[in-house]
Biopython code that builds the backbone (N, CA, C, O; Angstrom):
import numpy as np
from Bio.PDB.StructureBuilder import StructureBuilder

atoms = [
    (1, "MET", "N", (-12.767, -31.745, 8.483)),
    (1, "MET", "CA", (-13.404, -30.446, 8.439)),
    (1, "MET", "C", (-12.465, -29.330, 8.873)),
    (1, "MET", "O", (-12.415, -28.278, 8.237)),
    (2, "ALA", "N", (-11.725, -29.551, 9.947)),
    (2, "ALA", "CA", (-10.803, -28.523, 10.426)),
    (2, "ALA", "C", (-9.764, -28.187, 9.371)),
    (2, "ALA", "O", (-9.338, -27.037, 9.260)),
    (3, "SER", "N", (-9.359, -29.173, 8.601)),
    (3, "SER", "CA", (-8.371, -28.958, 7.548)),
    (3, "SER", "C", (-8.920, -28.022, 6.465)),
    (3, "SER", "O", (-8.208, -27.130, 6.003)),
    (4, "LYS", "N", (-10.168, -28.217, 6.060)),
    (4, "LYS", "CA", (-10.780, -27.353, 5.054)),
    (4, "LYS", "C", (-10.962, -25.940, 5.594)),
    (4, "LYS", "O", (-10.746, -24.962, 4.879)),
    (5, "SER", "N", (-11.358, -25.839, 6.856)),
    (5, "SER", "CA", (-11.533, -24.529, 7.480)),
    (5, "SER", "C", (-10.205, -23.792, 7.566)),
    (5, "SER", "O", (-10.130, -22.597, 7.281)),
    (6, "THR", "N", (-9.165, -24.504, 7.957)),
    (6, "THR", "CA", (-7.835, -23.900, 8.054)),
    (6, "THR", "C", (-7.372, -23.429, 6.685)),
    (6, "THR", "O", (-6.830, -22.332, 6.549)),
    (7, "SER", "N", (-7.585, -24.253, 5.680)),
    (7, "SER", "CA", (-7.192, -23.885, 4.319)),
    (7, "SER", "C", (-7.945, -22.645, 3.843)),
    (7, "SER", "O", (-7.357, -21.756, 3.228)),
    (8, "LEU", "N", (-9.225, -22.589, 4.123)),
    (8, "LEU", "CA", (-10.026, -21.439, 3.726)),
    (8, "LEU", "C", (-9.533, -20.177, 4.415)),
    (8, "LEU", "O", (-9.408, -19.130, 3.780)),
    (9, "VAL", "N", (-9.254, -20.268, 5.693)),
    (9, "VAL", "CA", (-8.753, -19.113, 6.440)),
    (9, "VAL", "C", (-7.426, -18.645, 5.847)),
    (9, "VAL", "O", (-7.219, -17.445, 5.665)),
    (10, "LEU", "N", (-6.532, -19.578, 5.548)),
    (10, "LEU", "CA", (-5.233, -19.215, 4.973)),
    (10, "LEU", "C", (-5.397, -18.554, 3.604)),
    (10, "LEU", "O", (-4.701, -17.589, 3.290)),
    (11, "ILE", "N", (-6.302, -19.065, 2.807)),
    (11, "ILE", "CA", (-6.548, -18.473, 1.487)),
    (11, "ILE", "C", (-7.089, -17.050, 1.636)),
    (11, "ILE", "O", (-6.660, -16.138, 0.930)),
    (12, "LEU", "N", (-8.025, -16.873, 2.552)),
    (12, "LEU", "CA", (-8.581, -15.535, 2.785)),
    (12, "LEU", "C", (-7.524, -14.572, 3.300)),
    (12, "LEU", "O", (-7.457, -13.427, 2.851)),
    (13, "LEU", "N", (-6.698, -15.023, 4.234)),
    (13, "LEU", "CA", (-5.636, -14.169, 4.766)),
    (13, "LEU", "C", (-4.640, -13.786, 3.682)),
    (13, "LEU", "O", (-4.215, -12.634, 3.599)),
    (14, "PHE", "N", (-4.271, -14.754, 2.854)),
    (14, "PHE", "CA", (-3.346, -14.457, 1.765)),
    (14, "PHE", "C", (-3.970, -13.457, 0.797)),
    (14, "PHE", "O", (-3.295, -12.541, 0.327)),
    (15, "GLY", "N", (-5.239, -13.628, 0.505)),
    (15, "GLY", "CA", (-5.936, -12.696, -0.378)),
    (15, "GLY", "C", (-5.962, -11.285, 0.180)),
    (15, "GLY", "O", (-5.744, -10.321, -0.553)),
    (16, "LEU", "N", (-6.225, -11.160, 1.465)),
    (16, "LEU", "CA", (-6.219, -9.840, 2.105)),
    (16, "LEU", "C", (-4.831, -9.231, 2.079)),
    (16, "LEU", "O", (-4.674, -8.035, 1.833)),
    (17, "TRP", "N", (-3.818, -10.059, 2.334)),
    (17, "TRP", "CA", (-2.441, -9.561, 2.294)),
    (17, "TRP", "C", (-2.108, -9.057, 0.892)),
    (17, "TRP", "O", (-1.483, -8.008, 0.735)),
    (18, "ALA", "N", (-2.523, -9.800, -0.113)),
    (18, "ALA", "CA", (-2.255, -9.406, -1.490)),
    (18, "ALA", "C", (-2.934, -8.080, -1.816)),
    (18, "ALA", "O", (-2.355, -7.239, -2.503)),
    (19, "LEU", "N", (-4.149, -7.889, -1.329)),
    (19, "LEU", "CA", (-4.839, -6.618, -1.544)),
    (19, "LEU", "C", (-4.128, -5.485, -0.823)),
    (19, "LEU", "O", (-3.970, -4.395, -1.373)),
    (20, "GLU", "N", (-3.701, -5.740, 0.406)),
    (20, "GLU", "CA", (-3.070, -4.687, 1.183)),
    (20, "GLU", "C", (-1.755, -4.241, 0.566)),
    (20, "GLU", "O", (-1.424, -3.057, 0.610)),
    (21, "THR", "N", (-1.009, -5.162, -0.002)),
    (21, "THR", "CA", (0.252, -4.783, -0.634)),
    (21, "THR", "C", (0.030, -4.359, -2.076)),
    (21, "THR", "O", (0.987, -4.179, -2.829)),
    (22, "ASN", "N", (-1.211, -4.200, -2.455)),
    (22, "ASN", "CA", (-1.615, -3.772, -3.779)),
    (22, "ASN", "C", (-1.359, -4.845, -4.826)),
    (22, "ASN", "O", (-1.467, -4.592, -6.026)),
    (23, "GLY", "N", (-1.018, -6.044, -4.364)),
    (23, "GLY", "CA", (-0.861, -7.171, -5.260)),
    (23, "GLY", "C", (0.046, -6.924, -6.444)),
    (23, "GLY", "O", (-0.109, -7.568, -7.481)),
    (24, "GLY", "N", (0.993, -6.003, -6.316)),
    (24, "GLY", "CA", (1.774, -5.631, -7.478)),
    (24, "GLY", "C", (3.242, -5.972, -7.382)),
    (24, "GLY", "O", (3.640, -6.989, -6.814)),
    (25, "THR", "N", (4.017, -5.102, -7.948)),
    (25, "THR", "CA", (5.450, -5.306, -8.088)),
    (25, "THR", "C", (6.202, -4.946, -6.818)),
    (25, "THR", "O", (5.619, -4.503, -5.828)),
    (26, "ILE", "N", (7.503, -5.146, -6.874)),
    (26, "ILE", "CA", (8.359, -4.737, -5.756)),
    (26, "ILE", "C", (8.267, -3.228, -5.569)),
    (26, "ILE", "O", (8.281, -2.736, -4.440)),
    (27, "LYS", "N", (8.172, -2.488, -6.685)),
    (27, "LYS", "CA", (8.030, -1.029, -6.604)),
    (27, "LYS", "C", (6.760, -0.664, -5.843)),
    (27, "LYS", "O", (6.771, 0.246, -5.014)),
    (28, "ASP", "N", (5.654, -1.379, -6.124)),
    (28, "ASP", "CA", (4.405, -1.132, -5.403)),
    (28, "ASP", "C", (4.559, -1.450, -3.920)),
    (28, "ASP", "O", (4.073, -0.707, -3.067)),
    (29, "ALA", "N", (5.238, -2.556, -3.613)),
    (29, "ALA", "CA", (5.450, -2.930, -2.216)),
    (29, "ALA", "C", (6.294, -1.877, -1.516)),
    (29, "ALA", "O", (6.044, -1.549, -0.356)),
    (30, "SER", "N", (7.297, -1.342, -2.215)),
    (30, "SER", "CA", (8.145, -0.289, -1.656)),
    (30, "SER", "C", (7.331, 0.973, -1.391)),
    (30, "SER", "O", (7.495, 1.620, -0.357)),
    (31, "MET", "N", (6.453, 1.318, -2.330)),
    (31, "MET", "CA", (5.609, 2.504, -2.168)),
    (31, "MET", "C", (4.644, 2.300, -1.007)),
    (31, "MET", "O", (4.398, 3.226, -0.233)),
    (32, "TYR", "N", (4.097, 1.097, -0.881)),
    (32, "TYR", "CA", (3.182, 0.823, 0.224)),
    (32, "TYR", "C", (3.909, 0.904, 1.559)),
    (32, "TYR", "O", (3.344, 1.359, 2.555)),
    (33, "LYS", "N", (5.155, 0.464, 1.577)),
    (33, "LYS", "CA", (5.961, 0.578, 2.799)),
    (33, "LYS", "C", (6.147, 2.052, 3.160)),
    (33, "LYS", "O", (6.048, 2.426, 4.329)),
    (34, "ARG", "N", (6.417, 2.885, 2.158)),
    (34, "ARG", "CA", (6.554, 4.319, 2.400)),
    (34, "ARG", "C", (5.249, 4.900, 2.942)),
    (34, "ARG", "O", (5.266, 5.754, 3.828)),
    (35, "PHE", "N", (4.124, 4.437, 2.411)),
    (35, "PHE", "CA", (2.818, 4.896, 2.875)),
    (35, "PHE", "C", (2.598, 4.526, 4.339)),
    (35, "PHE", "O", (2.110, 5.336, 5.128)),
    (36, "LYS", "N", (2.964, 3.290, 4.694)),
    (36, "LYS", "CA", (2.804, 2.864, 6.087)),
    (36, "LYS", "C", (3.711, 3.671, 7.008)),
    (36, "LYS", "O", (3.309, 4.011, 8.121)),
    (37, "GLU", "N", (4.921, 3.984, 6.566)),
    (37, "GLU", "CA", (5.830, 4.816, 7.357)),
    (37, "GLU", "C", (5.252, 6.220, 7.533)),
    (37, "GLU", "O", (5.344, 6.801, 8.615)),
    (38, "TYR", "N", (4.656, 6.765, 6.469)),
    (38, "TYR", "CA", (3.987, 8.062, 6.516)),
    (38, "TYR", "C", (2.845, 8.034, 7.535)),
    (38, "TYR", "O", (2.681, 8.967, 8.323)),
    (39, "MET", "N", (2.059, 6.954, 7.510)),
    (39, "MET", "CA", (0.942, 6.825, 8.443)),
    (39, "MET", "C", (1.431, 6.849, 9.890)),
    (39, "MET", "O", (0.832, 7.504, 10.743)),
    (40, "VAL", "N", (2.511, 6.138, 10.157)),
    (40, "VAL", "CA", (3.059, 6.084, 11.512)),
    (40, "VAL", "C", (3.607, 7.451, 11.909)),
    (40, "VAL", "O", (3.305, 7.961, 12.988)),
    (41, "LYS", "N", (4.415, 8.041, 11.026)),
    (41, "LYS", "CA", (5.063, 9.328, 11.331)),
    (41, "LYS", "C", (4.044, 10.421, 11.653)),
    (41, "LYS", "O", (4.255, 11.226, 12.559)),
    (42, "TYR", "N", (2.941, 10.443, 10.907)),
    (42, "TYR", "CA", (1.954, 11.510, 11.073)),
    (42, "TYR", "C", (0.687, 11.062, 11.799)),
    (42, "TYR", "O", (-0.298, 11.799, 11.835)),
    (43, "GLY", "N", (0.706, 9.867, 12.374)),
    (43, "GLY", "CA", (-0.418, 9.386, 13.173)),
    (43, "GLY", "C", (-1.705, 9.221, 12.385)),
    (43, "GLY", "O", (-2.791, 9.464, 12.912)),
    (44, "LYS", "N", (-1.596, 8.811, 11.137)),
    (44, "LYS", "CA", (-2.782, 8.655, 10.302)),
    (44, "LYS", "C", (-3.466, 7.325, 10.587)),
    (44, "LYS", "O", (-2.818, 6.283, 10.684)),
    (45, "MET", "N", (-4.787, 7.382, 10.719)),
    (45, "MET", "CA", (-5.612, 6.184, 10.916)),
    (45, "MET", "C", (-6.844, 6.366, 10.043)),
    (45, "MET", "O", (-7.414, 7.455, 9.973)),
    (46, "TYR", "N", (-7.245, 5.297, 9.383)),
    (46, "TYR", "CA", (-8.393, 5.382, 8.492)),
    (46, "TYR", "C", (-9.497, 4.455, 8.971)),
    (46, "TYR", "O", (-9.231, 3.407, 9.560)),
    (47, "LYS", "N", (-10.737, 4.850, 8.715)),
    (47, "LYS", "CA", (-11.885, 4.155, 9.305)),
    (47, "LYS", "C", (-12.083, 2.735, 8.782)),
    (47, "LYS", "O", (-12.621, 1.879, 9.485)),
    (48, "ASP", "N", (-11.646, 2.485, 7.541)),
    (48, "ASP", "CA", (-11.823, 1.146, 6.970)),
    (48, "ASP", "C", (-10.847, 0.950, 5.813)),
    (48, "ASP", "O", (-10.214, 1.909, 5.371)),
    (49, "PRO", "N", (-10.720, -0.279, 5.319)),
    (49, "PRO", "CA", (-9.779, -0.551, 4.223)),
    (49, "PRO", "C", (-10.089, 0.229, 2.941)),
    (49, "PRO", "O", (-9.180, 0.530, 2.167)),
    (50, "VAL", "N", (-11.341, 0.550, 2.717)),
    (50, "VAL", "CA", (-11.707, 1.307, 1.513)),
    (50, "VAL", "C", (-11.081, 2.699, 1.577)),
    (50, "VAL", "O", (-10.447, 3.146, 0.621)),
    (51, "GLU", "N", (-11.262, 3.379, 2.708)),
    (51, "GLU", "CA", (-10.681, 4.718, 2.853)),
    (51, "GLU", "C", (-9.153, 4.637, 2.801)),
    (51, "GLU", "O", (-8.504, 5.482, 2.186)),
    (52, "LYS", "N", (-8.590, 3.627, 3.443)),
    (52, "LYS", "CA", (-7.131, 3.460, 3.447)),
    (52, "LYS", "C", (-6.619, 3.291, 2.020)),
    (52, "LYS", "O", (-5.587, 3.860, 1.666)),
    (53, "ASN", "N", (-7.316, 2.527, 1.208)),
    (53, "ASN", "CA", (-6.916, 2.314, -0.179)),
    (53, "ASN", "C", (-7.002, 3.607, -0.985)),
    (53, "ASN", "O", (-6.126, 3.891, -1.802)),
    (54, "ILE", "N", (-8.050, 4.385, -0.757)),
    (54, "ILE", "CA", (-8.191, 5.676, -1.439)),
    (54, "ILE", "C", (-7.033, 6.589, -1.061)),
    (54, "ILE", "O", (-6.429, 7.227, -1.923)),
    (55, "ARG", "N", (-6.724, 6.649, 0.237)),
    (55, "ARG", "CA", (-5.624, 7.502, 0.715)),
    (55, "ARG", "C", (-4.277, 7.025, 0.179)),
    (55, "ARG", "O", (-3.403, 7.837, -0.128)),
    (56, "TYR", "N", (-4.112, 5.712, 0.069)),
    (56, "TYR", "CA", (-2.872, 5.163, -0.492)),
    (56, "TYR", "C", (-2.713, 5.582, -1.949)),
    (56, "TYR", "O", (-1.621, 5.969, -2.366)),
    (57, "LYS", "N", (-3.779, 5.510, -2.717)),
    (57, "LYS", "CA", (-3.702, 5.897, -4.130)),
    (57, "LYS", "C", (-3.333, 7.372, -4.270)),
    (57, "LYS", "O", (-2.533, 7.734, -5.133)),
    (58, "ILE", "N", (-3.914, 8.223, -3.423)),
    (58, "ILE", "CA", (-3.588, 9.653, -3.444)),
    (58, "ILE", "C", (-2.122, 9.851, -3.076)),
    (58, "ILE", "O", (-1.412, 10.611, -3.734)),
    (59, "PHE", "N", (-1.667, 9.168, -2.023)),
    (59, "PHE", "CA", (-0.272, 9.254, -1.592)),
    (59, "PHE", "C", (0.659, 8.840, -2.734)),
    (59, "PHE", "O", (1.627, 9.538, -3.036)),
    (60, "LYS", "N", (0.362, 7.714, -3.358)),
    (60, "LYS", "CA", (1.199, 7.183, -4.434)),
    (60, "LYS", "C", (1.273, 8.160, -5.606)),
    (60, "LYS", "O", (2.357, 8.420, -6.127)),
    (61, "GLU", "N", (0.132, 8.700, -6.022)),
    (61, "GLU", "CA", (0.110, 9.665, -7.128)),
    (61, "GLU", "C", (0.913, 10.915, -6.786)),
    (61, "GLU", "O", (1.633, 11.444, -7.633)),
    (62, "THR", "N", (0.792, 11.385, -5.555)),
    (62, "THR", "CA", (1.514, 12.579, -5.128)),
    (62, "THR", "C", (3.015, 12.335, -5.125)),
    (62, "THR", "O", (3.777, 13.149, -5.646)),
    (63, "VAL", "N", (3.444, 11.226, -4.546)),
    (63, "VAL", "CA", (4.876, 10.901, -4.511)),
    (63, "VAL", "C", (5.415, 10.785, -5.933)),
    (63, "VAL", "O", (6.481, 11.323, -6.233)),
    (64, "GLU", "N", (4.698, 10.096, -6.803)),
    (64, "GLU", "CA", (5.158, 9.940, -8.188)),
    (64, "GLU", "C", (5.250, 11.287, -8.901)),
    (64, "GLU", "O", (6.182, 11.512, -9.673)),
    (65, "SER", "N", (4.298, 12.183, -8.653)),
    (65, "SER", "CA", (4.345, 13.525, -9.258)),
    (65, "SER", "C", (5.548, 14.312, -8.769)),
    (65, "SER", "O", (6.247, 14.943, -9.561)),
    (66, "VAL", "N", (5.788, 14.276, -7.476)),
    (66, "VAL", "CA", (6.920, 14.995, -6.896)),
    (66, "VAL", "C", (8.234, 14.449, -7.446)),
    (66, "VAL", "O", (9.122, 15.216, -7.819)),
    (67, "GLU", "N", (8.355, 13.131, -7.497)),
    (67, "GLU", "CA", (9.591, 12.528, -7.992)),
    (67, "GLU", "C", (9.811, 12.844, -9.474)),
    (67, "GLU", "O", (10.950, 13.038, -9.898)),
    (68, "THR", "N", (8.747, 12.898, -10.258)),
    (68, "THR", "CA", (8.864, 13.259, -11.668)),
    (68, "THR", "C", (9.346, 14.700, -11.809)),
    (68, "THR", "O", (10.235, 14.982, -12.612)),
    (69, "LEU", "N", (8.765, 15.610, -11.033)),
    (69, "LEU", "CA", (9.188, 17.007, -11.067)),
    (69, "LEU", "C", (10.641, 17.158, -10.620)),
    (69, "LEU", "O", (11.402, 17.919, -11.219)),
    (70, "GLN", "N", (11.019, 16.444, -9.584)),
    (70, "GLN", "CA", (12.400, 16.514, -9.116)),
    (70, "GLN", "C", (13.366, 16.018, -10.187)),
    (70, "GLN", "O", (14.442, 16.587, -10.368)),
    (71, "GLU", "N", (12.988, 14.972, -10.887)),
    (71, "GLU", "CA", (13.843, 14.426, -11.944)),
    (71, "GLU", "C", (13.992, 15.429, -13.090)),
    (71, "GLU", "O", (15.080, 15.583, -13.646)),
    (72, "LYS", "N", (12.903, 16.108, -13.437)),
    (72, "LYS", "CA", (12.937, 17.092, -14.523)),
    (72, "LYS", "C", (13.822, 18.292, -14.181)),
    (72, "LYS", "O", (14.463, 18.868, -15.061)),
    (73, "HIS", "N", (13.852, 18.658, -12.920)),
    (73, "HIS", "CA", (14.534, 19.882, -12.500)),
    (73, "HIS", "C", (15.835, 19.598, -11.743)),
    (73, "HIS", "O", (16.274, 20.396, -10.915)),
    (74, "LYS", "N", (16.429, 18.466, -12.038)),
    (74, "LYS", "CA", (17.725, 18.130, -11.439)),
    (74, "LYS", "C", (18.776, 19.123, -11.919)),
    (74, "LYS", "O", (18.791, 19.506, -13.088)),
    (75, "PRO", "N", (19.660, 19.539, -11.003)),
    (75, "PRO", "CA", (20.766, 20.391, -11.461)),
    (75, "PRO", "C", (21.667, 19.614, -12.433)),
    (75, "PRO", "O", (21.866, 18.409, -12.281)),
    (76, "LEU", "N", (22.191, 20.303, -13.401)),
    (76, "LEU", "CA", (23.058, 19.653, -14.384)),
    (76, "LEU", "C", (24.417, 19.416, -13.862)),
    (76, "LEU", "O", (25.265, 18.876, -14.572)),
]
sb = StructureBuilder()
sb.init_structure("model")
sb.init_model(0)
sb.init_chain("A")
sb.init_seg("    ")
for serial, (resi, resn, name, xyz) in enumerate(atoms, 1):
    if name == "N":
        sb.init_residue(resn, " ", resi, " ")
    sb.init_atom(name, np.array(xyz, "f"), 0.0, 1.0, " ", f" {name:<3s}", serial, name[0])
structure = sb.get_structure()
């Protein structure tokens, strides 16, 4: 029984980790790392994982928009 319980806990933990890292590419993991650094730098705390995920999506969209604009307006 303990073996099944341990396995279930490990599966659940891995699933949560996959959700937290957005379960995506290295680029997504890099962006999530930037988000966590932003949270630390500015003392951001969110009430639950749902709000944190919403804030992460906003952060990601904003960073991508800024980087796109910077690329378009690079000095020649």
